C-alpha positions, 0 to 999 in steps of 0.5 A: 431509288437509293432513298427508297431502299434506305427507307425500306431498310429502316422499316424492316427493323421496326417491324421486327422489333414490334414482332419481338415485343409481341412475343415477349408480351405473350411470354410474360402473360404465360409466365404470369399465368404460370406463377398465378397457377403455382400460387394457387397450387401452393395455397391449396397444398399449404393445408397438406404441408407437414409440420417439419416443412413449416418448421424449416420455413420458420427457421429460414425466415429467422436466419434471414432476420438474424443476417439482416440484424448482423449487417445492421449491427456494424452501423449501430452502437449498442448503448447501456439500457435505461430503467423507466418507471412502469416500463422496465428496462429499455434497450438503446442504440445509436448509429455510428458516425460514418463519413458521408463524403464520397471518395471523389479521388477514387472515382476520378482516378478510375475514369480519367487517366489525367486524374490518375497521374495527378493523384500518383504525384500528390503526397500522401499527407494531402490525400488523407489528413487526420487531426490529432484530436481524431486520433486521440478520440479513436484511441480513447474509444478503443481503450473504452471498448477493451476495458468494457470487454475486460469488465464483462469477461471478469464479471462473467468469470466470477459468477461461475468460475468452473464453467467460464474459466476459458475467459482467462485465456482471452484476458491473458491475450490482452497482456501482450503488445499485440493480440492474436488478431494482430491489433496493437494493445495500448498501455492502459488496456494492458494495465487494466487486464493485468490488474483485473486478472490479479483481482480475479485470481485473488477471488477464485484461487483456493487457500490450499495447495493444488495437487496433480491428479493422474486422470488416466490411472485413476477412475474419477466420478463425473463431479470429481473429474470436472473439479480436477479439470477446473483446477488444472486449467486454473493452475495453468493460467496462474502459471502463465500470468506469473511467467508474464510478470517474471518476463517483465522483471527479467527484461528490466533487470537485463536492460539495467545491466546493459545500461540501456535507457528504459521507456516510461511504459516499461517502468510503469509495467514493472511497478504494476507487476511487482505490486501484483506479485505482492498482492498475490503472495499476501492473499494466498501465501500457501498456494502453488508457486508462492516460493517462486514469487518470493524468490523474484521479490527478494531480487526486487528488494535490492532494486535501484528504484525506491518505490519498488523497494518500498512496495516489496518491503511493505509486502515482506513486513506484512508476510513476516507478521502474519505467516503462521506456518513460517515456511515462506518466512524461512524461504524469504530469509534464506534467499535474503542471506544468499543475496547478501553473500552475493552483493556484499556491500552493495545492498539497500537498507530495506533488505535488512529493515524488513527482518525487524518484523520477524516472529523471533520474539515467539521463542520462549527462553524458558522452554526447558523449565516449562518442559520439565513442569509439563513432564511432571504434569504428564506423570500425574495424568499417567497414574490417573489414566491407569486407574480409569475404567474402560468406559472412561478410557474410550470416552477420553480417546474419542475426545482426543480424536475430536480435538485433533480434528479441530486442531487440523481445521485451524491450519495451525502447526505443532508447537514443536515444529513452530519452535524448530522453524523459528530457531532456524529463522533466528539462526539465519537472521543473526548470521546476517546481522553478525556478518554485516557487523564483522565484515561490512561495518562501514556499509550503509545498512549498519544502522538498520542492522543495529536496530534489528539486533537491539530488538532481538538481542534477548533471544541470542544465546548467552555464550555469544554475549561477551563477544557481541559486547566487545564487538559493539565496543570496538565499533563505537571506538574505532569506526566513525559512526553517526549518532543514530548508529551509536544509539542503537549500539548502546541500546543493544548492549543494555538490552543484553545486560538487562536480561540474561547478560546480568551474570556477565562481569562487564562494566558498561561505564564506557557505554554510559559515556557514549549515551550521555554524549549523544543525548543532545544531538536529538532535536525537533528537526529531522531526527526527532523520531529517535526519541523512541529509541532514547526513551527505551534505553533510558528506561533500561538505564535509569530503572532496570539497572538503577542499582548499578548506576552511581549517584553522580551519574544519576544526577547528571542524566536527570540534568541532561534530560531537563536540558533535552526537554527544551529542544524536542517536540511536546510528546518528547518533552512529556516522555522525558518529564515523566522519566524525571518525575519517576527518578525523583520519586524513586531516589529522594537524593535527587530533590537537591535539583529542585532547590536552587539554594542548596548545594551538595559537594564541591565543584562547578557544573560543567555542561560540556563534559562528556563524562557524567561521573565528573560533570558535577550536576549536583552543584546545579538545579533544574533551571530549565523548568522555569522555561517549561512552565511557559511552554505553549503546550498546556499538558507540558505546563501542567506536568512540569508544575506537578514535578516542581510541587513533587506531585503525580502527573496527569492521570488517564481515565483508568486512574494510572499515570502514563508511561514515557512511551505512552506519553510519546505516542499519545501526544504525537504532534507530527501532523502539526496539530495538538494530539489530543485536541485542546478544547476551546474556552467556552467563556470569553470575557471580551469577545469580538461582538463586545469589542465591536459594540464598544467601538461603535459607541465610542465613534458615536460619542466622538461624532456628538462631541465634535459636530464640526469635525464629521467630514474629517472623521468620515474621511479617516474612517474605513467603512465596511458594511459586510464585516463587523470589525472596527471601522474607525482608525483610532491609531491614525487619529493618535498619530495625527494628534502626536504630530500636532503636539 
């Protein structure tokens, strides 16, 4: 009975299940019938749908398609399109590399408690092992992606700056160590972003200064308002970039003061920021914030790093040469003066050497005479205008207005304004020079100061000439100066005395002695560049002031120059020989130096005497010319031959002889090549092929004359099929025969 009950119990659920399956089938049939009916109704009602319903369905389908593409985009890398002939541009894509290995550790950790305990005890390095190459590859991919993004953003910005000025904001975000998303910016990305921003600003920034327009108080047109908004955004982004670069520089200087160690990344960013500032101020010197950039760069001109100083020095040199308005030049010189007051002796030569490029030479010392002549000319024009008719006056007035407009479009300053600015710049410059000469004569910038002073000495007021000459003489006698400093001191004195200083009652005999003594310190080694200064000073002494030079002093200088020709490079020798030739032509008494037998006066030549007046050079001759006739440079040989024959030197194409300075620059051999190049001889008497032919004939004769000695000849010969050189060693045969004898 129990068993039957069990069977009946098992049979009941089976019957219930069958009934439920039957019910489900009926429901399914009913549902399918309803779906079919709905489809039929939809198909019937589709014709009666409105156009808006169809548009909505199309938009839904397009939205689903876009979402599917966005999901697939994460797994696809879009490559650059390629162009195929006949098909045009074809887009390309490649699937991203995704690791196919399943995360077994995560699956086992959730299922098995034992595996969870094991994974918790395992170290982190064993769970995820990443090689160094993978890290570098990933970093390179990220850098390339960011750089590609920077390139596309800059290209889009340059296409339409007014519409896409907001791209600058995203580029400024890439300058920081971390972006807005929190991701880390690599150094290469930051450098690329900084350089790209600077190049973009160089292209889109206008040449004029942008003013501030109050949009609330003024009613503006639509186009004007759009332009004002663009300029305001451009100015704001430009200011952000400058603030970022200034922050880099200030952080660097603060760490240097605290003697903190600088990272390589900080140093590289600093050099790039300084270079970018220099590029911006040179590209747009009259734009907003240019004085602020100059103020920062003046501080970098005294930086301890040489590369930064050279960068800023080149920038200031170019700015001083090309600045037409002279506002930035005056601003820079004023801040240099303030920094020298603050630093005193602890300044670098680049801070003073950049002042040599100032446009102080534009000051005309004869302006008073010119103004008087101009006044007389205007008086004549005034009488002519009074007698003009009314029609002629109107015509002249219109022409003056037109010329005024043309003058304004050239962005040039009035001559009186330029003269006033140049006067202020020259005052500041000479204040710097005199302060260094009086207060810091033993500083490392003395040589550069004297060099600049010698260049602008002719623009100094005549009232200061006597004091300046006395100051330079005290430097030569009391301060231990190098020969280079002494050369610049002497050059400055003679520049002063050759101009308006001729009226001064000053005897420069002591300066002749200093210069004569320092001539032999120049040689073809490190200090050959000083030959340019020597040639300029000699031109003043031997030609411009030749009436004030005595005969014995003149002869001593010519003899010393011939000695100097033997220890300098060819271009220096050519310049000196040009001076010697001109001296001999201008002073016929110097012909005694070309005669080895004639002697004028008594005494003996003393080459070690520092006083040219008492060296007795008239008792000697130009014996150095015999060495110069065998010089390796053909032009030197030709010129010294012309000097000995008392004829003109080598003329150039224009038919005139070169000056000493032109000889020095034209025949410059600093690159270890002849300049100009020496042409090769076209006719060679016995060339290489001719010598090889003779060698083969001689060897054949040797074989025929000694037939039993062919093995020995072949053993001693050096055959080489590839070369055409002598393949028989005659010297070896000569040695063997000499030993046998």
